[in-house]
N, C-alpha and C positions, 0 to 999 in steps of 0.2 A: 596498374600502369606500363600501357603498351611501347612494349619495344621494337626501333625505329630500325625496322633492315634498308640496310645498303644491298648494294648486288653483289651478290658473292658470299654474303650473310650466309652463314649454317648453325645450327641449331641443335640439339634435342626439345622435342616436343613435349619430354617430363618436367627442362628446362623451362618452362613457357609456360608447358598447366598441369597439373596430373587429371585431365579429366580427359575420355578416348572420343568423346565423341562433340566434333566438332561441328562449322557453321565456319562457310570456307565463302567470301563475295571479293565480287574482286568489279573496277568499276574502271571501265574506258568507252568514252566518244570522242570525236571528233567532227563537224561539218561535211552533212557529206554523207556520211562514212557508218555502215552498219557492221558492226560484227558477231560475230560466232564464236562464241566463251564454249569451252570441252576442255571435259578431263579421260585423260586416258592412263588405264590402269594395265600396268607394263611388267614383267616377268623377269627375271632373278637380269638375261640376258638386255632391254629395256626393248624389250620384241613385244609387239600388242596381240603374244598370241592366242587371246581367245576375244574374240570379236566382244565380245557379250560387256566386258571392261572398254568400249570405249563411251562412252555419257557425255551424250547432244541431243538438239531438241527432238528427233524420231527417238530416241534411245531412254526417257529422263531416270533410269535406275540400272542399277546392276541382276543378278535373276539374288542373291540374299541381301536386297538394300544394300550396301553396308557404305554404298557411293549415292547420291540422290539427286540431281538435276527439280531446284525450288520456282528458281525464276526471279528477278527483279525485285528485289523485297529493299526495305530499312535504307536507301536511296544505293544500293548496290545496281549496277548493271544485270545480275548472273547474281548467284547465290546455289552453293550445295554445304548439304546431310554427309561429316564425313565421320563414319565411325570405327575409327581406327581397330580395335580391339575386334572386328569382326567382318576385318578383309583376310580373304582366303591365304595360305599360305604364298600360294605360286602369283598372287600379285606382292612384286619387290617396290614398287615404284608408284604414282598419283600424279602424274604429270598434269598442272593449268593452262591452257592455252585462249590466244584471240586470236581468231583469226579473221582479214575483212569477205564478205559478204561483196560482189563488185568492185567496184574501181573503185583506187585510190593505196598509198602508201600510207605505214604505220607513223613515218614523221607528218604527215598531217593530224593523228592523236594529239590529244589535251595531255593534265593530267591527267594519270589517273592512276589505284594501287591493286591491290590483293591483300589481306585483311585475315584473319584467325582470330575466331569467337569462340569463349566460350563458357558459356554458364550467364551467358546473358554480357561478359567481356568482353572488349579487347587485348586481344595478349601483344598479338603484333604484326606490325604491318610497313608493309614497301613497298614506296610507292614510287611512281617511274614517269617519266616526260617524252613527247612525241620527236623532244629532238637527241635524244640518244639511238634515235634508228632513222632508217637513209629510206635505202626504195621496197625493207622487206613489206613480205606481203603480211604475215605468220606471228608474233611473238610467244616465245616459253616463258608463263610470266614466274612459278614454284613451285616448289617437286615437294610430295609428301615421300621419303625415303627410304629403308629396310637398311639398317646399317645395327646388325647385332637391334639397335633400338630404332625405333622409329625418330627420325628427322625429318626436320622440314627446312628449306635451303631458296633465300634471294633467289633468282636467278636469270630474268629479265633479259632473255638474247635471244635478238631477234632471226628470222628465217625466211628466207625467199621461197615467193612460189605460198599456197593457201593452204587451206585443208587438204583440201589431194593431196599435196607432196605431204602438208603433212605426217597425214594418215599412212603415207610409204614406206615416206621417213621410218616410220613408231611399225613398216615389216605391215602393214595393212594394206585390208585389197580395198580397191575401190573401184563400190559394179558399176553398168553402167543405169543409166537413171527408165524407170515405165512407165507407163504414162498413165498419167495422174487420174487418181481411183474421183469421184464425187465426195464431196469437199464435208465431213461432217463435223460436228459441234463437239469441239473437245474435252475431254472430262474435265471435273471440274479444279484444278490444280492446286495445289497447299499452301494457302494460303495460313501468312501471321499474324495474332492470336492478334483476340480484338486490345478498341485502347485500354479496357479495364479487369485485365485478365493479366496472370503472373507471367513471365516472359516462358521462350519455349523449356525444354526441360535438353535440348541437344544445342543451344545456350546461341540461337540469331539473336543480334540485336532488339533490346528489346527499345516497343516506343514510347511515347512521355506514357508519363500516369500523370500529368495537369489535363485540366480538355483546352480542345482546343482554340486557340489566341483567332484572330479572327483573320484575315485574306491580309498580306502585307500588301505594305504596297507598289504596286506593281505587276504583285504575285500573280497569274494566270490562274485562276479553279482548272484545278486537274481534269483534261476531259475525260470521260468514259471508255474504255478501250472498247472498242470493233472486235467482237469476234475476228479471233487470230485463219485466219486462213494456212496452210502448210502452202510454199513456194514451192519451184523447182529450187536442186539449189546440187551441190554439189559434190555430197558426204554422199557417203554409200547409203541406198533407197530399197527396202523392206518388202517386197514382192507377196500378198497375199497368193496366197497356194491358189490353185486354177479350181473351179469347179469340176469335180466328174464328171465326167460324160454317161449318157443313162447309157448302160447295157442291151444289148439284142436281143430280145426275146428265143429260146432255146424254140427248135425244131419239133413239129407235132408231134406227140409221141416219145418226147429223148426224156430228159432228166433237166433241171438248167443246170448248165457245166460249170466248178465249183476254183472262186480264185487262186491260182498257182504260187505256190511260197514266192512271198513278198509283193505279192498283186493284188491294191489295193481294192475289195468289194463293191464292184459298182461300175467299172475301170472294160475296157474291151479287151479281150483277147491280146495275147501278143501277138504283134508284126512277124510275119513266114520268113521263114528263114528265107536271107535271101539268094545269090543264084551263087554256084562254083567258082572264087577266086576271086568274090565282089566282098567290099568289106558292108557290114550290116550300120543302116545307120546311123548318128551319136541321139541320146535324146537329146529333148529340145534344151539350146542354153552350154550343152556340151561340147566338146571340141570330139571330132569322130579321131580312134586309135591310130596311134600313127603319126598323125598332126605334129605339124612344128606348132609349135609355145606361140602365144596369142599375138599379133606383132608380128609376125617373123613370118617372111615369106622360102611354100616349099620348097626344095635339097631342085636344080633346077637339073634333068641329065645330061649329063657329058654333049660335048655336041654343041648345044642349044644356049638362046640368049638367054638369061633372065628376061620375064615378062616388065612392062614399061624401060627399060633400060634400052639407049636409044644403043644404034646397030653398031659397031666395030668400038665397043666401049669393053673395055677388059672387065672379066668379072667380077677380079680383085680389089680395084676398086673402091669400097667403100662410099653408098649412095647417100643422098643429103636427107636432109628431115627426118623422123623419125627411126629409122636403122642406125644415123650416124648418135644420135640421141643413147636412145638399147646400148649401143654401143660401148658412149663413156661412161654410165649410165651405175656402173660398178664400181667405179673410179672416181667421181664427185666426195664433193666433204662432204665427212661426216659431222650435224653439231649434234650434241648429243644434252650444250647447256651444262655442264661445267668447267673446271675453269682447264683441266687438261685431258684434252682426247688422243687418243692415237687415232689413226687415218687406219694406217695398216699395225707391222708389225715390225717394219724399219721407218716409221714416217707419224712423229706429235706433233700438237698444236697446240698449245696454250693461249690463250685467251687471257692478256691482262685488262682488261678495262672489268674484268671479275676477282674482286677478291679487295683489288689498290693496293698491289705488293709490286715491286719489279722482280725482275730472276733473273738471274745469275744461271750464262750458260757458256760455255767452256766456248772457244773460239773457236771460229770460223762455222762453225753447224749452226747458222743458220743458212736456208737456203731456201723463203718466200718469206714476206710477210705482209698484211693489209693492216692499213689505218696508219695513222702517226705515229710510232712509234720511230722512238730514243733508242742509238748502240755510245756506248759509254764504255771504257776503260777500267777494265778492274783490276787494280789493282794490291796486289796484300806488304805493300810495307816492306819492308828494311828484313824486318825479324823473320816474315813469311817467307817472305825469300830466301835468309836462308837454313830457316828452317823445311823445305820445301827440297833447292837443292841436298840438303844432308836428306834427308829420311827418302827421298826421289816422290813425296807425295804434293807435288805441285803441281796446280789448277790454274792455266790462262784464263782464266775468266771475261769474258763482257757482261756488261749491265742492262738491261733492257723494258724498258720505259714507256709510259703511254699510252691511248688506246687502241688495240689492234691485236691483234690474232699474229703468232708466231712459228713456222716452219720451220723445225729441228730435225736434224737426223747429223746421221757421221758413218760413212764409210760405209753404207747397207748393213752393218751393226743391225742387233735385235734390241729396240726400246720398250723397258718395262718402270710407270710410273710406276714409282710406292709410296700412299699418304700414309705420315703418320698423324697421330693422334697426343701428342707427347712423349712417345716411346720414344726405343732410337734403332739404328741400322750399321752397323758398318761394314763399307768398300770402299774400297783401291782406288786413289784417283785415278789413275787409267781407262775405270768402271764406269765411274759417272759423266754423263751426258748435262744436267742441268738439275736445278734443282731453286724451290721461293727465298728469295732472302730474311725471311723473318726465322727461317734454319739456323742450330747454332751448330756450328762444325770444325775439326780442330784433331790434328794428329794425334795417332793408339799407337804406342808403343810395345810388341808382342816378344817381352826378351826370350832365352835362351842361348842355349850352348850347339857348337859345333857345328853354327850356319855359316854363311857368307858372310858379315858385316858380324854378326855374334848380336842382331835384334832382327825381326822385322815391322815394318808399319802398315797401316795402315788409316782411310782418317773416318771419324764418328762424326756421324748426324743427327742431329737433336730436335725437339719442341715438333713445331705442327705449323705443316706444310708434305708438300711433295718434289720430293730426289725422284731422276728418271736416271733411270741402272741401265746400261747396255750391257749386251753380252754375244758371243759366236757362236752362234746358235742357239734354238730354245735351251733351255736351261731343269735344272733341274730345283726341284727344293725338297730336302729332307730334314726331317726331325733330328734336332741333337741326342743325340743317347754315347754312352761309357764303350758305346765302340763305335762313333765314329770319325775317321779319316779324313780327309781331306789333301789333294796337292798345293801347296803353295801354289801352283801359275794355274791353276782352273777353277778354284776357286774364285769368284767374286762375292761376296760379302756373307753375315750372317748378323743374326740378332746380341746387341751390344748388351743386353745379359750373358751372352755365353762365355764358358771361360777357356781361354785357346789354349792349349799347350804344347810344346815343339816337339812332337815327335822322334820318337832312338831310330824308328829306321826309318834310318838316310840310305840312296842307293845313288850310285854313279852311274853316270848316259855312258856307253859304249865310245858314243863321238864324241870330244868336244870341244870346241872349237876354241883356238888360241882370243888369247881375253875373257875367257868365260871356264869359269873353274867346271860346269858340266854335272854340279850337286842338284837337286830339288831335295828342296824338308818337305815331309807330309807337316799335317797338325793333326791336333785331336782335340775333338773337338767336346765340353762337359756342361749342364744345363738344362734346371729345370726345365719340366714337360712346359712344350710350347715354349721352347727355341730352334734355332732352324739357323741349318747351310743351304746358299746358291751356288752351286757348280753348272759350271759353264764345258760346253765339249769339246773344250780345246784344250792350251796350255800355251800362255801369256810366254 
């Protein structure tokens, strides 16, 4: 029986099916709307480092054919064949997207879905409607991603801009369109099996075995599709190589000149060297050496006005239009389709619409939010306040609920989202910025002699969810060994399975101030391989 996913749901592919040769079907439509459905093969940094793994109408398969575009069939607007065990090691995520071709918004789309079929049976389905979006022109539907094993996530994240903007978000480049070539009849596409044959081996939905019934009332006959003519599109265009120019005959009595190293036979001799002090002309379609990046103006000599700038306007004033957009591009919101997304080292965004669970965050850490978000006080109760005051592990929290995105930061600290999958981590309350409400947390006591108060305390988080840890500067993660020691004022977190022992090496600060004992305690960590500690370059 197929599992019905909601936005943000994730599962191991092995929990859904034992097969690795899968059929992925996408259904999306809207009145007067045209959609392009694509698959992006991304690397470990979620970037399109290899353009051959951008699977769309103009590039229907990857080099080893582990990802193939099949076309419309079995009621799906578009379909793919994905063979997980043939995907190369440098591809860590397959992101399936739908973008609008032409005018319109995703809010005008009707009900749709993305589904996975294995062995002819539907194993998972994520359904969505246009009411979940507003002015977006693209949507990231679902992902296969590699995290120890292949997993599937229902994303449903809208994206401003069309296919070009989505391609640039994944690090790809949009080439300029070449003149349209004469239309040619496309080769026959992959076709589903006939009515009497068995379902496809890779798991495409099988057609009914019963004879075709008579047309239902009012159902028009399916018209014979006309040969598709490739339209001009905003996606990257693959230009055909230019035909080599005929080689000029050699002078009478001299042997024909052999092509130089790296020169294609049939092409003319290389152009003569430019006059002294001048740059040689750049090859066709490339920037000359020393030229500014594409879309930017060359530097203006000192004392001269840039071209197009009104007289009297200072050169430091930013220009409107493309120049301003280029200046702001590095700081635009990052949308990865995940619940937690780092915008930079000091700012993180949580999408409350994914996962369907509230977030507990430190009071005052919200710097901006979008959508309908409610903020409420999260009380710890009388017992919780007593424990917090006694141990120093009290957290003043707010509860974030609703449908929207919340941006969190605090005093420029570096933020690190840590996803727990049933395991645990110990973090000081001072180092916690936010976490999913699904996580269980409690105060943990570290016994020891010769330290102020007789013990140390920390917070232990367990369960499934994400906790955001903040540090002063870039931390270092060390494996736990019998000889691993850390200053208790510099250690930020450690795996909950580690054994913590108070070290007898207690040093005295030279300049102890009134009200402070001047003592600092070192902690010794022990544990099985795989345990770790996180230390920041700063002492609290």
